[in-house]
N, C-alpha and C positions, 0 to 999 in steps of 0.2 A: 504494500500500500504506500503511495507516495506521501512524503511529508508536506504539510501545508503550513504556511506562515501567514499570520494575521497581525496587523499592527493597527493600533488605535491611539489617537492623541486627542485629548479634550482641550488642549491648550490652543488658543487662537492668537496668532501673531499678526499684527497689522490690522487694517480696517476689515470689519465684517459687518453683518447686519447690526444696526444700532437701534432698530425700532422693534419693540416687543408689543404684542397685543394679547388680550385675554380677558378674563372676568373672574368675579368672585360671587359667591352667594352665601347668605346667612339664613339659618333657620333657628328660631329661638322663641323664648317666652319671657315676657317682662312682667314683673309684679311690683306694684308701687305700694309700699307700706303706709306712707303718709305723704304729705306735700314735700317732704324733705328727703326721704330715703326710698330708693328703688333698686331692684335686682334684675339682671338680665342674664339668662343662661341659654346656651344654644350650641350650634355647630357651624363651622365655616369651612368652605371648600374654595380653592383657587386653582385656576388653570391658565397658563400663559405660554405663548410661543415666541421665542426670540431666536437664538441659535439652535435651541433644542426645545422640545415640549416638556413643560414642568407641571406637576400637579401636587398640591398639598392640601391637607385637611386636618382639622383638630377641633377640640372643644373651646367654647367661649365662656367667660364669666366676667360680669361687670357689676360693680356696686356704685350707685350714684348717690351722692350726698350734696344737697343744696346748702350753700354757705351764704351768710349775710342776712339782710333784712327780709321784709315781707314782700 
């Protein structure tokens, strides 16, 4: 069986695509305890294409606290 050689380089030297496009989406629930405190939990996914196609996802958690006067 003949030997095969495969080479891959992820390093980009010089100008390449400089414009990336894609999108993100959030799915979540927000609960407001009072006029001052709220909680948001959910999931975020992102996909974008530049030099390669990338996809990421993960949980979200946010606590909001209003500061100051009325």
